[in-house]
Wavefront OBJ file of the C-alpha trace (Angstrom):
o trace
v 55.838 221.583 75.562
v 53.959 219.022 73.616
v 52.928 219.687 70.172
v 49.318 218.334 71.475
v 49.195 220.782 74.475
v 49.983 223.748 72.283
v 47.510 223.021 70.500
v 45.418 223.181 73.114
v 46.484 226.389 74.733
v 46.583 228.511 71.720
v 42.444 226.825 70.773
v 42.251 228.165 73.922
v 42.798 231.777 73.002
v 40.054 234.312 71.330
v 39.545 234.125 68.022
v 36.958 232.174 65.091
v 36.099 229.955 65.121
v 36.455 226.989 62.293
v 32.918 227.404 60.365
v 34.099 230.992 61.465
v 37.071 231.764 59.174
v 34.454 231.502 56.259
v 34.315 235.543 57.238
v 37.933 236.001 56.618
v 37.495 234.426 53.205
v 39.201 237.347 51.280
v 41.624 236.758 54.531
v 42.769 233.443 54.209
v 43.105 233.466 50.571
v 45.736 236.468 50.042
v 43.786 239.499 51.079
v 45.005 240.078 54.466
v 43.608 243.763 55.540
v 39.386 243.937 56.785
v 40.247 240.253 58.008
v 43.129 241.906 60.040
v 41.601 244.371 61.652
v 38.293 243.189 62.186
v 40.331 240.300 64.272
v 41.251 243.713 66.263
v 38.291 244.746 67.039
v 36.619 241.871 67.210
v 38.594 240.322 69.383
v 40.534 241.697 70.997
v 44.929 242.984 70.979
v 45.471 238.911 70.803
v 43.708 236.099 69.038
v 44.242 232.729 67.532
v 43.667 232.842 63.482
v 44.054 229.878 60.381
v 43.131 226.339 59.924
v 45.034 223.580 59.444
v 49.148 223.559 59.269
v 48.597 227.217 59.315
v 47.904 228.607 62.660
v 49.251 231.932 64.588
v 48.268 233.528 67.234
v 48.194 237.924 66.006
v 49.802 240.397 68.120
v 47.625 243.773 67.396
v 48.404 247.220 68.315
v 52.254 249.080 70.291
v 53.024 246.731 73.674
v 52.642 243.591 71.013
v 55.269 245.440 68.782
v 57.544 246.949 71.685
v 57.654 242.767 73.607
v 58.369 240.896 70.056
v 60.828 243.709 69.107
v 63.263 244.823 71.771
v 64.180 240.986 71.992
v 67.272 240.119 73.480
v 69.994 238.425 70.878
v 71.578 237.099 72.737
v 69.125 235.212 74.935
v 65.977 235.456 71.967
v 63.143 234.429 73.707
v 61.664 234.907 69.321
v 63.158 232.785 66.929
v 62.574 234.637 62.935
v 63.971 232.062 61.132
v 59.937 229.330 61.348
v 57.943 231.723 60.348
v 59.810 233.736 57.720
v 60.708 230.412 55.766
v 58.430 231.857 53.862
v 60.847 234.114 51.985
v 63.746 231.871 51.421
v 62.533 231.293 47.428
v 63.893 234.516 46.714
v 66.227 235.460 49.904
v 68.203 232.085 50.072
v 69.123 230.311 53.428
v 72.282 232.166 53.938
v 69.944 236.121 54.561
v 70.645 237.663 56.775
v 66.503 238.256 57.274
v 66.612 234.212 57.649
v 69.104 234.584 60.206
v 68.802 234.366 64.025
v 71.487 233.901 66.754
v 74.930 234.421 66.446
v 74.304 233.994 63.170
v 71.848 237.023 62.375
v 74.360 239.309 64.842
v 77.941 238.450 62.621
v 76.247 238.925 59.369
v 74.184 242.516 60.236
v 77.487 242.953 61.946
v 78.644 242.610 58.700
v 76.443 243.992 56.267
v 76.337 247.245 58.745
v 78.930 249.498 56.321
v 77.688 249.461 53.478
v 75.333 251.517 54.872
v 76.605 253.996 56.453
v 75.060 257.399 56.507
v 78.275 258.453 53.936
v 77.570 255.065 51.473
v 73.946 256.038 51.365
v 74.010 259.311 50.565
v 76.327 258.931 47.738
v 74.108 257.042 45.883
v 71.827 260.401 45.422
v 73.215 260.655 42.140
v 71.535 257.488 40.317
v 68.600 258.030 42.364
v 67.714 261.186 40.959
v 69.211 260.067 37.276
v 67.116 256.461 37.664
v 64.471 258.469 38.603
v 64.843 261.255 35.509
v 64.812 257.198 33.530
v 60.885 256.869 34.076
v 60.343 260.516 33.663
v 62.178 260.808 29.803
v 59.441 258.181 29.135
v 56.553 260.525 30.254
v 54.970 262.349 27.825
v 51.598 264.843 27.756
v 48.783 262.068 26.905
v 50.395 259.917 27.855
v 48.857 256.583 29.635
v 50.837 255.297 32.263
v 50.630 252.616 34.699
v 53.092 254.991 38.019
v 52.721 251.657 40.055
v 54.842 250.033 37.006
v 56.839 252.148 35.918
v 58.466 253.299 39.356
v 58.845 249.572 40.437
v 61.036 249.466 37.524
v 62.771 252.742 38.276
v 63.251 251.773 41.896
v 64.318 248.315 40.417
v 67.116 250.105 38.932
v 68.751 252.169 42.020
v 68.325 249.303 43.988
v 70.414 247.020 41.048
v 72.617 250.610 40.852
v 73.183 250.802 44.140
v 74.525 247.131 44.778
v 76.434 245.765 41.673
v 77.165 250.183 40.195
v 77.380 249.732 36.093
v 77.719 245.980 35.350
v 75.519 244.528 35.898
v 72.530 247.452 35.024
v 72.403 245.752 31.379
v 71.254 242.604 34.034
v 68.930 244.590 35.290
v 65.090 243.335 33.291
v 66.447 240.405 33.238
v 66.427 240.268 37.180
v 64.194 242.169 37.467
v 62.153 239.153 35.575
v 63.356 237.047 37.911
v 62.762 238.036 40.596
v 59.532 238.437 39.882
v 58.568 235.383 40.093
v 59.890 234.018 42.481
v 58.411 237.444 44.800
v 54.617 236.380 43.116
v 55.266 233.199 44.784
v 55.824 234.526 48.239
v 53.657 237.138 47.889
v 50.557 234.213 48.194
v 48.645 233.854 51.396
v 50.845 230.338 53.807
v 47.059 229.128 53.610
v 47.865 228.383 49.370
v 51.462 227.912 49.251
v 52.523 224.862 48.253
v 56.248 224.347 49.104
v 56.885 221.062 46.742
v 59.707 220.932 44.273
v 57.653 219.106 41.652
v 56.619 219.805 37.971
v 54.468 222.225 37.064
v 54.694 223.588 40.254
v 54.492 227.750 40.462
v 57.584 226.340 43.446
v 59.412 224.884 41.286
v 59.398 227.910 39.103
v 60.047 230.392 41.679
v 63.601 228.325 42.002
v 64.203 228.342 39.303
v 64.015 231.615 38.759
v 65.706 232.374 41.868
v 68.597 230.022 39.924
v 69.147 232.532 37.669
v 69.875 235.491 39.744
v 72.293 233.725 42.194
v 73.801 232.875 38.561
v 74.291 236.666 37.934
v 75.864 237.409 41.155
v 78.152 234.326 41.585
v 79.877 235.279 38.309
v 79.899 239.035 39.698
v 81.255 238.168 43.033
v 84.154 236.362 41.463
v 85.151 238.824 39.001
v 85.447 241.597 42.193
v 87.342 238.955 43.321
v 90.054 238.353 40.568
v 89.797 241.822 40.151
v 89.598 244.234 42.882
v 88.655 247.402 42.906
v 86.087 248.924 45.334
v 83.305 251.026 42.972
v 81.937 252.194 45.979
v 78.878 249.993 45.387
v 77.505 247.517 48.458
v 78.850 244.355 46.577
v 82.436 245.566 47.608
v 81.428 246.852 50.946
v 80.505 243.258 51.552
v 82.802 241.770 49.877
v 85.893 243.772 52.178
v 83.978 243.677 55.429
v 85.181 241.662 57.843
v 83.813 241.897 61.813
v 85.954 241.010 65.057
v 88.696 239.371 62.094
v 86.198 237.567 60.549
v 84.515 237.477 57.204
v 81.367 237.111 54.815
v 81.774 233.974 52.783
v 80.578 233.681 49.122
v 77.892 231.830 49.701
v 76.754 235.105 52.318
v 77.546 237.910 50.443
v 75.646 236.272 47.222
v 72.527 235.642 49.712
v 72.624 239.006 51.259
v 73.242 240.867 47.765
v 70.032 238.985 46.665
v 67.404 239.871 50.079
v 69.051 243.243 49.350
v 67.868 243.473 45.850
v 64.123 241.082 46.714
v 63.268 244.643 49.697
v 65.261 247.263 47.622
v 62.908 245.726 45.523
v 59.965 244.479 46.164
v 58.868 246.932 49.207
v 59.696 250.203 48.744
v 58.671 250.431 45.026
v 55.712 248.883 47.020
v 55.810 251.881 48.887
v 56.516 253.933 46.024
v 53.522 253.218 43.847
v 51.734 253.878 46.654
v 53.022 257.005 47.562
v 51.710 258.105 43.734
v 48.496 257.186 44.384
v 48.278 259.195 47.804
v 49.838 262.104 46.349
v 47.596 261.894 43.566
v 44.910 261.312 46.257
v 45.404 264.404 47.995
v 46.675 267.347 45.543
v 47.141 269.733 48.083
v 49.952 267.397 49.466
v 51.746 267.396 46.310
v 51.304 271.039 45.687
v 53.494 272.266 48.562
v 55.870 269.742 47.689
v 56.277 271.073 44.926
v 56.015 274.933 46.928
v 58.864 273.048 49.698
v 60.920 272.024 46.349
v 61.353 275.099 44.929
v 62.531 277.318 47.496
v 64.972 274.577 48.754
v 65.953 273.638 45.486
v 65.467 276.141 42.818
v 66.365 275.085 39.633
v 69.338 272.875 41.680
v 70.027 269.245 40.690
v 68.778 267.631 44.165
v 71.766 266.243 46.687
v 71.956 264.756 50.017
v 72.616 268.626 51.387
v 68.668 269.712 49.636
v 66.609 266.846 50.843
v 67.564 267.121 54.308
v 66.387 270.899 53.999
v 62.991 269.912 53.180
v 61.145 268.937 55.843
v 57.458 268.872 54.538
v 58.623 266.205 52.268
v 60.608 264.154 54.775
v 57.059 264.810 57.291
v 55.240 262.857 53.785
v 57.214 260.176 53.110
v 56.288 259.021 57.291
v 52.363 259.730 56.626
v 53.047 257.267 53.320
v 54.740 254.710 55.201
v 52.325 254.773 58.439
v 49.245 254.854 56.102
v 50.725 252.099 53.114
v 53.466 250.372 54.817
v 54.327 248.013 52.628
v 55.039 244.955 55.361
v 51.438 243.980 56.341
v 52.038 241.340 58.674
v 55.589 240.028 60.773
v 56.186 236.814 62.463
v 57.928 234.972 65.094
v 57.840 231.776 66.773
v 58.357 231.791 70.165
v 60.780 230.007 72.316
v 59.879 229.269 75.324
v 55.720 230.416 77.078
v 54.819 233.714 78.178
v 52.060 236.148 78.948
v 50.419 239.138 76.905
v 46.889 240.803 77.145
v 46.261 238.423 79.976
v 46.545 235.185 77.646
v 48.909 232.802 78.171
v 51.056 232.664 74.582
v 52.732 229.102 74.395
v 55.859 227.420 73.453
v 56.532 227.199 69.683
v 53.536 229.341 68.305
v 53.543 231.178 65.249
v 53.373 234.789 66.560
v 52.199 237.744 63.854
v 52.733 241.158 64.954
v 50.519 243.609 61.942
v 52.290 246.885 61.259
v 49.387 246.978 59.262
v 46.880 247.878 62.359
v 49.264 249.536 64.470
v 48.683 251.528 62.125
v 44.829 252.027 61.355
v 44.861 251.837 65.526
v 42.459 255.485 66.398
v 43.781 254.390 70.234
v 47.599 255.377 68.962
v 46.384 257.708 66.073
v 43.707 260.692 66.065
v 42.178 260.585 62.343
v 44.363 257.700 61.494
v 42.758 256.415 57.911
v 43.182 260.315 57.255
v 46.557 261.128 54.922
v 48.178 264.515 56.995
v 51.460 264.953 56.671
v 51.328 267.633 59.540
v 50.758 264.664 61.907
v 55.076 264.685 61.867
v 54.957 268.410 62.620
v 56.534 268.458 66.335
v 56.451 271.931 66.183
v 52.866 272.419 65.467
v 50.906 273.091 68.528
v 48.608 269.848 68.599
v 51.345 267.428 68.353
v 51.308 264.358 69.958
v 54.922 261.938 69.612
v 54.043 258.802 68.781
v 53.761 256.345 71.050
v 56.866 253.799 71.451
v 56.373 251.399 68.853
v 53.620 252.477 67.633
v 55.362 253.707 64.202
v 57.336 250.067 62.900
v 57.251 250.641 58.819
v 60.832 248.998 59.663
v 60.321 246.628 62.329
v 62.476 247.353 65.317
v 64.885 246.913 67.576
v 68.220 245.131 66.826
v 66.316 243.388 64.060
v 65.406 246.839 62.626
v 65.483 247.023 58.757
v 69.500 246.956 57.694
v 68.090 249.719 54.607
v 66.165 251.989 56.497
v 67.928 255.463 55.807
v 68.092 254.012 52.131
v 64.900 253.286 51.807
v 63.827 256.646 52.777
v 65.598 258.715 50.959
v 64.491 257.449 47.427
v 61.671 257.915 48.415
v 62.489 261.650 48.558
v 64.126 261.744 46.108
v 61.170 259.956 43.914
v 58.621 262.661 45.018
v 60.392 265.392 45.099
v 61.283 265.107 41.351
v 57.548 263.357 40.816
v 56.590 267.056 42.047
v 59.086 269.235 40.686
v 58.106 267.715 37.624
v 54.721 265.261 36.131
v 51.178 267.196 35.812
v 48.826 264.069 36.547
v 46.369 262.294 37.367
v 44.893 259.294 38.312
v 42.937 257.327 35.805
v 40.302 255.269 38.277
v 39.182 256.073 42.626
v 40.276 253.578 44.571
v 43.504 251.728 44.551
v 43.022 248.309 45.874
v 45.874 246.705 48.027
v 47.068 242.557 47.570
v 49.264 241.104 48.359
v 50.855 239.147 52.316
v 54.367 239.520 52.237
v 54.138 242.971 50.982
v 50.891 245.184 50.211
v 50.838 245.804 46.330
v 48.910 248.348 44.488
v 46.389 245.393 43.171
v 45.783 246.674 39.491
v 49.055 249.248 39.610
v 48.262 253.283 39.482
v 47.042 254.024 36.585
v 47.600 257.427 35.746
v 46.743 260.062 32.620
v 50.169 262.578 32.199
v 49.095 266.264 31.737
v 52.727 268.009 31.250
v 56.093 267.728 31.037
v 58.631 270.364 32.849
v 62.599 270.312 31.377
v 65.232 268.884 34.479
v 66.354 270.888 36.513
v 70.077 272.307 35.959
v 69.654 271.189 32.411
v 69.409 274.370 29.994
v 70.222 275.307 26.333
l 1 2 3 4 5 6 7 8 9 10 11 12 13 14 15 16 17 18 19 20 21 22 23 24 25 26 27 28 29 30 31 32 33 34 35 36 37 38 39 40 41 42 43 44 45 46 47 48 49 50 51 52 53 54 55 56 57 58 59 60 61 62 63 64 65 66 67 68 69 70 71 72 73 74 75 76 77 78 79 80 81 82 83 84 85 86 87 88 89 90 91 92 93 94 95 96 97 98 99 100 101 102 103 104 105 106 107 108 109 110 111 112 113 114 115 116 117 118 119 120 121 122 123 124 125 126 127 128 129 130 131 132 133 134 135 136 137 138 139 140 141 142 143 144 145 146 147 148 149 150 151 152 153 154 155 156 157 158 159 160 161 162 163 164 165 166 167 168 169 170 171 172 173 174 175 176 177 178 179 180 181 182 183 184 185 186 187 188 189 190 191 192 193 194 195 196 197 198 199 200 201 202 203 204 205 206 207 208 209 210 211 212 213 214 215 216 217 218 219 220 221 222 223 224 225 226 227 228 229 230 231 232 233 234 235 236 237 238 239 240 241 242 243 244 245 246 247 248 249 250 251 252 253 254 255 256 257 258 259 260 261 262 263 264 265 266 267 268 269 270 271 272 273 274 275 276 277 278 279 280 281 282 283 284 285 286 287 288 289 290 291 292 293 294 295 296 297 298 299 300 301 302 303 304 305 306 307 308 309 310 311 312 313 314 315 316 317 318 319 320 321 322 323 324 325 326 327 328 329 330 331 332 333 334 335 336 337 338 339 340 341 342 343 344 345 346 347 348 349 350 351 352 353 354 355 356 357 358 359 360 361 362 363 364 365 366 367 368 369 370 371 372 373 374 375 376 377 378 379 380 381 382 383 384 385 386 387 388 389 390 391 392 393 394 395 396 397 398 399 400 401 402 403 404 405 406 407 408 409 410 411 412 413 414 415 416 417 418 419 420 421 422 423 424 425 426 427 428 429 430 431 432 433 434 435 436 437 438 439 440 441 442 443 444 445 446 447 448 449 450 451 452 453 454 455 456 457 458 459
């Protein structure tokens, strides 16, 4: 189908006029949240949005999510790479997240052994240690930015789990360089300038990514020269075989960096929102504290103990529903398809929104209320979520491969904060910002009131 006809067909979809886009200026400039909710309210489950070369078809709701996420990997109707090229300055061209078809199937199969339940649960001691390391820097009377601190904590967990002890000394350097690249990809696509010219943010992002590359390439070379399974993700990637195949070093590099980026960026954003949500709802924090005391007492947290914390588990689900780090995820249509009575043409850039889905009253009673109890399957008024109404990690064959790791570290974080810290917000509202990831704008400022001793440490 010709590009002119494609544009004509997209232009026949509902959506704001060219002048009407002025109403959504905040969305165009990198704060799309209210704009997305309003576009759904005004135009329904599908609409066009965007100007110039950045035009998209927005599809809202569980049915839209299911259509895009249950696509066949063997004969896909939607491809990811064209839309997700926005991520390449951070994740690299060989990363699984920007792969399609056979490349994606092969890379996912080779990465999967790094995320078995046994291996993931083996990282709990490192998670606990890093949370305590963060808390050790807090003292009664301190005013801290909890988002900045949990961000550093999650970054250390990600790098430790990926690389073991050898690169821990470079954690802050890697984090600083990645942050430069992450800041760039979290811009609105309407404000990006992806040209490698002197003085541009794009060149700074690519240079920062290259410096991270050097750390990773050096470590890969050392592991190849001196094989010695350290039990971390990098060794799992280096040793993985599937159908007689293995990952080339450049593929390992890009998987590692994309895993650091997602483990650091998305997970730390969720962690920052977790602190905010718990302090906005102190009754939830109190119930978590009671549960940790009942289940763990004075014992050091283990994977087995965490599995027994049902309310903590519900709370993590509610955090991921209302404060999911992902705002929009995209695909490119391979062929024409119909949705909600409209024909969407091949070549269209199609986006679905976790942010909108998780706030739809027809899917979630009182959607803006933070209620972990809604996840209690034994409650008399419990309603099972509609399939594909809860998609913080996507779904189908492209579901985030590290989702269990992300959930586990969130549980460890909030359990340890609940048992050790009394603190409170020093602001009434924290607003979101960012497009690729929803960050707390300006951080999460808190006042520390009390720090209790670490469990399992005596004398």
